[in-house]
C-alpha positions as a LaTeX table, in Angstrom:
\begin{tabular}{lrrr}
\hline
Residue & $x$ (\AA) & $y$ (\AA) & $z$ (\AA) \\
\hline
Met1 & $-105.45$ & 2.08 & 59.17 \\
Arg2 & $-106.72$ & 5.20 & 57.57 \\
Glu3 & $-105.18$ & 8.59 & 58.26 \\
Ile4 & $-106.43$ & 9.77 & 61.62 \\
Glu5 & $-106.96$ & 13.43 & 62.45 \\
Thr6 & $-105.29$ & 14.85 & 65.56 \\
His7 & $-108.66$ & 15.62 & 67.14 \\
Glu8 & $-109.75$ & 12.00 & 66.57 \\
Ile9 & $-106.64$ & 10.69 & 68.29 \\
Ala10 & $-107.22$ & 12.99 & 71.25 \\
Ala11 & $-110.90$ & 12.00 & 71.47 \\
Tyr12 & $-110.01$ & 8.32 & 71.31 \\
Trp13 & $-107.41$ & 8.74 & 74.06 \\
Arg14 & $-109.96$ & 10.45 & 76.29 \\
Thr15 & $-112.17$ & 7.36 & 76.11 \\
Gly16 & $-109.53$ & 5.50 & 78.14 \\
Glu17 & $-109.64$ & 2.51 & 75.82 \\
Pro18 & $-106.07$ & 2.71 & 74.47 \\
Ala19 & $-104.45$ & 2.99 & 77.92 \\
Asp20 & $-104.46$ & $-0.78$ & 78.54 \\
Lys21 & $-103.74$ & $-1.99$ & 75.01 \\
Ala22 & $-100.30$ & $-3.22$ & 73.97 \\
Gly23 & $-100.66$ & $-1.73$ & 70.49 \\
Gly24 & $-102.71$ & 1.25 & 71.65 \\
Tyr25 & $-105.98$ & 0.05 & 70.15 \\
Ala26 & $-108.39$ & $-2.86$ & 69.98 \\
Ile27 & $-109.75$ & $-3.59$ & 66.54 \\
Gln28 & $-112.93$ & $-4.97$ & 68.12 \\
Gly29 & $-113.33$ & $-1.82$ & 70.20 \\
Leu30 & $-113.84$ & 1.87 & 69.51 \\
Ala31 & $-110.78$ & 2.06 & 67.24 \\
Ala32 & $-112.55$ & $-0.13$ & 64.68 \\
Val33 & $-113.63$ & 3.10 & 62.96 \\
Phe34 & $-109.96$ & 3.79 & 62.10 \\
Val35 & $-109.33$ & 0.43 & 60.40 \\
Lys36 & $-109.46$ & 0.73 & 56.63 \\
Gln37 & $-108.85$ & $-2.96$ & 55.82 \\
Ile38 & $-107.57$ & $-6.25$ & 57.18 \\
Gln39 & $-105.42$ & $-8.69$ & 55.27 \\
Gly40 & $-105.41$ & $-12.23$ & 56.56 \\
Ser41 & $-107.23$ & $-13.73$ & 59.50 \\
His42 & $-109.50$ & $-11.39$ & 61.47 \\
Ser43 & $-109.29$ & $-13.66$ & 64.53 \\
Ala44 & $-105.48$ & $-13.49$ & 64.41 \\
Val45 & $-105.69$ & $-9.71$ & 64.45 \\
Val46 & $-108.06$ & $-9.82$ & 67.42 \\
Gly47 & $-106.10$ & $-12.47$ & 69.30 \\
Leu48 & $-105.94$ & $-16.20$ & 68.65 \\
Pro49 & $-106.29$ & $-17.24$ & 65.00 \\
Leu50 & $-109.23$ & $-19.57$ & 65.59 \\
Phe51 & $-109.55$ & $-21.02$ & 62.08 \\
Glu52 & $-105.87$ & $-21.86$ & 61.85 \\
Thr53 & $-105.67$ & $-23.19$ & 65.42 \\
Thr54 & $-108.68$ & $-25.45$ & 64.86 \\
His55 & $-107.04$ & $-26.81$ & 61.71 \\
Leu56 & $-103.80$ & $-27.58$ & 63.57 \\
Leu57 & $-105.63$ & $-29.24$ & 66.47 \\
Arg58 & $-107.63$ & $-31.45$ & 64.10 \\
Arg59 & $-104.45$ & $-32.51$ & 62.30 \\
Gln60 & $-103.11$ & $-33.67$ & 65.67 \\
Gly61 & $-106.29$ & $-35.63$ & 66.41 \\
Val62 & $-107.62$ & $-33.27$ & 69.06 \\
Pro63 & $-111.44$ & $-33.26$ & 69.08 \\
Ile64 & $-112.91$ & $-29.82$ & 68.57 \\
Trp65 & $-116.54$ & $-30.52$ & 69.43 \\
Gln66 & $-117.17$ & $-32.65$ & 72.46 \\
Arg67 & $-119.75$ & $-32.83$ & 75.21 \\
Val68 & $-118.68$ & $-31.78$ & 78.66 \\
\hline
\end{tabular}
């Protein structure tokens, strides 16, 4: 994350968004403006690492695309 000014932190808190976040922010939410860079899997940062999970499921023979 980049350096965040005190007034930015206060303004972000007033939005209510960080109140229900385990780490205090959601990279896919309003706090995205504070993120300078990401190293690694974006989906892992957001939640479930989709690329890596799909790879593991395929290795185990689990079909990824199927009709319901």
